[in-house]
C-alpha positions in Angstrom: -19.2 14.1 -13.1 -16.4 14.9 -10.6 -13.5 12.6 -11.1 -10.9 14.3 -8.9 -11.7 15.3 -5.4 -9.6 16.3 -2.4 -10.7 14.6 0.7 -11.4 17.2 3.5 -8.5 17.5 6.0 -10.7 16.5 9.0 -10.3 12.8 8.1 -6.6 13.1 8.9 -5.5 11.0 11.9 -2.9 13.5 13.1 -2.0 17.1 12.4 1.6 18.1 11.8 2.2 20.9 14.3 5.2 22.5 16.0 4.8 23.7 19.6 4.5 27.5 19.8 4.2 27.9 16.0 1.3 28.0 13.5 0.4 24.7 12.0 2.7 23.6 9.2 1.3 22.9 5.8 1.4 19.2 5.2 3.1 17.8 2.1 0.6 14.9 2.0 -3.1 14.8 1.4 -5.8 12.3 0.6 -7.6 12.6 -2.7 -10.1 10.7 -4.8 -9.5 10.1 -8.5 -12.2 8.3 -10.5 -13.7 6.9 -7.2 -10.4 5.5 -6.0 -8.7 6.9 -2.8 -5.0 7.9 -2.9 -2.4 9.4 -0.6 -0.3 12.0 -2.4 2.9 13.4 -0.9 4.7 16.3 -2.7 8.4 17.0 -2.3 10.7 19.6 -3.6 14.1 18.1 -4.4 15.8 21.5 -4.0 14.6 22.0 -0.4 13.3 18.7 1.0 15.6 16.0 2.2 14.5 13.1 0.0 16.4 10.0 0.7 16.5 6.2 0.1 16.8 3.8 3.0 17.6 0.1 3.0 20.0 -0.7 5.9 20.7 1.1 9.1 24.1 2.3 10.4 24.8 -1.2 11.6 24.2 -2.8 8.2 20.8 -4.3 9.3 18.0 -4.0 6.8 15.3 -1.7 8.1 12.6 -4.0 6.9 9.6 -1.8 7.8 8.4 1.8 7.9 7.9 1.4 11.7 11.6 0.6 12.2 12.8 3.4 9.9 10.6 5.9 11.7 12.0 4.8 15.1 15.6 5.1 13.8 15.0 8.5 12.3 13.5 9.9 15.5 16.4 8.4 17.6 18.7 10.5 15.4 16.9 13.7 16.3 14.9 14.0 13.1 11.3 13.5 12.1 10.0 11.3 9.3 7.7 13.5 7.2 6.6 10.6 5.0 7.8 7.3 3.6 6.7 4.5 1.3 8.1 1.5 -0.7 10.9 2.5 -3.0 11.0 -0.4 -5.5 10.7 -4.2 -5.8 12.8 -6.5 -3.7 13.8 -10.1 -3.3 12.7 -12.5 -0.5 15.7 -11.4 1.6 14.5 -7.7 1.1 17.4 -6.8 -1.2 16.7 -4.7 -4.3 15.8 -6.4 -7.6 17.5 -3.6 -9.6 19.8 -0.7 -9.3 20.1 0.8 -5.8 22.3 3.7 -4.9 22.4 5.2 -1.4 24.6 8.2 -0.4 26.5 7.9 -3.7 27.4 4.2 -3.1 26.0 1.6 -5.5 24.7 -1.2 -3.4 23.0 -3.2 -6.1 23.7 -3.2 -9.9 21.3 -2.2 -12.6 19.1 -5.0 -13.9 18.6 -5.1 -17.6 17.5 -8.7 -17.9 14.4 -9.6 -20.0 11.9 -11.7 -18.0 8.3 -11.8 -16.9 6.6 -9.7 -14.2 6.0 -6.0 -13.6 9.6 -5.1 -13.0 10.6 -6.4 -16.5 7.6 -4.9 -18.3 9.7 -2.7 -20.7 10.5 0.0 -20.5 11.2 0.1 -16.8 13.1 2.9 -15.2 15.2 4.6 -12.5 14.2 7.3 -10.1 17.2 9.2 -8.9 18.2 12.2 -6.8 21.4 14.2 -7.5 22.5 17.6 -6.2 19.1 18.8 -5.3 17.4 17.6 -8.5 15.3 14.5 -9.2 15.0 12.5 -12.4 13.3 9.5 -13.9 15.0 7.8 -16.8 14.4 4.6 -18.8 16.8 1.9 -17.4 19.0 1.3 -20.4 19.4 5.0 -21.0 20.4 5.5 -17.4 23.0 2.6 -17.7 24.5 4.2 -20.8 24.6 7.7 -19.3 27.0 6.6 -16.5 25.5 9.2 -14.2 26.9 9.5 -10.7 24.0 10.2 -8.4 23.3 10.6 -4.7 20.4 8.2 -4.6 18.8 5.9 -7.2 16.2 3.1 -7.3 15.2 1.0 -10.2 11.7 -0.4 -10.7 9.1 -1.0 -13.4 7.2 -0.5 -15.4 7.4 3.2 -16.3 3.9 4.7 -15.9 4.4 7.8 -18.0 7.1 8.2 -20.6 7.6 11.7 -22.1 3.9 12.5 -21.4 2.6 9.3 -22.9 1.2 6.3 -21.0 3.2 3.0 -21.1 2.1 1.3 -24.4 1.2 -1.9 -22.6 -1.4 -0.4 -20.4 -5.0 -1.2 -21.3 -7.8 1.2 -20.6 -10.3 -1.6 -19.9 -7.9 -3.7 -17.8 -9.5 -5.7 -15.0 -6.2 -6.1 -13.0 -6.7 -3.9 -10.0 -4.2 -3.8 -7.2 -2.8 -1.4 -4.5 0.0 0.4 -6.2 2.6 3.1 -5.4 4.8 5.2 -7.6 6.7 8.5 -8.2 6.3 11.1 -10.8 8.0 14.4 -11.7 6.1 17.5 -12.8 7.3 20.1 -15.3 8.3 22.4 -12.4 10.6 19.7 -10.9 8.3 18.7 -8.0 8.3 15.0 -7.0 4.9 13.3 -6.4 4.9 10.1 -4.4 1.5 8.4 -4.6 -0.1 5.4 -3.0 -3.5 4.0 -3.9 -5.5 3.1 -0.8 -7.8 1.0 -2.9 -7.1 -1.3 -5.9 -6.4 0.6 -9.2 -5.3 -0.3 -12.7 -2.0 0.7 -14.3 -3.9 2.8 -16.8 -5.8 4.8 -14.1 -2.7 5.2 -11.9 -0.7 6.5 -14.8 -3.4 9.0 -15.8 -3.5 10.3 -12.3 0.2 11.2 -12.5 0.0 12.7 -16.0 -3.4 14.4 -16.1 -3.8 15.6 -12.5 -0.2 16.3 -11.5 1.2 17.0 -15.0 4.0 14.5 -14.6 5.8 14.0 -17.9 7.5 10.9 -16.5 6.4 8.6 -13.7 7.6 5.2 -12.4 5.8 2.4 -10.7 7.5 1.4 -7.5 5.6 -1.5 -5.9 2.3 -3.3 -5.9 0.1 -5.3 -3.6 2.3 -4.9 -0.5 2.7 -1.1 -0.9 2.3 0.9 2.3 3.0 4.4 3.5 3.5 6.6 6.5 2.8 10.3 6.6 3.1 12.3 9.8 0.1 14.4 9.0 -2.1 11.5 8.0 -0.9 8.6 10.0 -0.2 5.3 8.5 -1.9 3.9 5.5 -1.5 0.2 5.3 0.7 -1.9 7.6 3.9 0.0 8.6 5.2 -3.1 10.3 5.0 -5.1 7.0 8.4 -6.5 5.8 9.5 -4.4 2.9 12.8 -3.7 1.1 14.1 -0.3 -0.1 12.2 2.8 1.3 11.9 6.3 0.0 11.2 9.1 2.5 11.6 12.7 3.5 13.1 13.6 6.8 13.2 16.9 8.6 15.2 18.1 11.6 13.1 17.7 14.7 12.1 20.8 16.5 
């Protein structure tokens, strides 16, 4: 039985090309894992411009992938891909830690409560000086790390190569989900399920297929994504809070 399958590129809505140049290799692809479709975008923290976005230069919340894309393009750049970067309140503010361009805009949240965010251990995804990391929230708080970007969410999906202890293999809770994982070679994998999946399945995709020793759940039922080479997946006009994306200088 084949449980992992790359979907042929001809289903892509758009191809990422540069006039006068050969077609660029896309960082995003559609795959199938155990009969569930996913969008997987790979980024290298050393060479790719991975950023977090919440408010524009005027202090207005972006609120959607569509608005972010328009703003990025108006600044002479292109949006390679983007997706939800963590849970948020009704006013689209982050639930937990949020750092953008070295400025802490929301403090870390270590409260114990119900819901996915508080399913311990939860964690922090961060970027600093060309390196990416995922760290359990209380450890990150005690480390006093100063970082370029950080977003807190939960639960952790993979913790030191082990699945979160609360995940059940026979769970019947299936939802659209997105998350981020880091492989042993330092690559960051941003993954969105285009069909409902369980936490257990989602975590195994990160660990077993992409060899991510640590991975973090970012958001759930309202998760959406945009990839220049694949088009949108989900509603890019949907109101969302923090966003993670990769930008590139427009040619």
